[in-house]
C-alpha positions, 0 to 999 in steps of 0.5 A: 336666370340663376343656375340651380343644377349641380354637376351630378344632376347635369350628368344624370340628365345627359345620360338619360337623354342619350339613353332615350336617343339610343332606344329611339334610333335602335327602334326599341321605342316607337309611337307616342312613347318615342315622341314623348321620349324625344321631347323629354331628351331635348328638354333634359339636354337644354336644361343641362346645358344652361344649368337651370331647371324651371321646375325647381323654382316653385319648390325652391329646389337646387342641386347646386352646391352652396358656395 
């Protein structure tokens, strides 16, 4: 699996995931939106940690700098 995420992309995803988690744990979001948000934050964290986003593949996208 070849990485296709740059550092800026990773940082933005982590910040969004943390923001969603903060909203959830401060009871600002609940119900279906909270569940979708939690799933999204887990996906964002995982993709940031491994540096690979499977949704970028079909579109040929990459935010990683060329070496």
